[in-house]
Residue, then its C-alpha position, 0 to 999 in steps of 0.5 A: m455458534t463457533p467462532t470465525t477465524d480473524a483470517a475468515r473474518i477480514i476475508g468475509q471482510i473485503e468480499r463484502g467490501e467493508i475494507r480493501c487492500g493492494p495495491d490499488a487502494a494504497r495509492e489511493i491511500a497515499a494520494r489523499a494522505e500527500a494532497a492533505y499533508g504534502a510530498a512525503w520525499p522531498a523535491d529532488h526525490a532521492w531517498a526514493e530513487a535510493l529506494t528503488t533502487l534498492n528494492t529492484r532486482k538484479d534482473g533489472r525488474s520491482 
């Protein structure tokens, strides 16, 4: 028996639906955390806006 690489093992888990990844899974996790523990950003969203500004490309796209 030949051991599998970590990458092959993880890709297999993703394909079988044992673990999820990607933007949709991240949004669902964030929504559950926010529902359980409250919003991560203050009501005025100043920090979120600052981070968005830092991550925006010069052509205006994220």
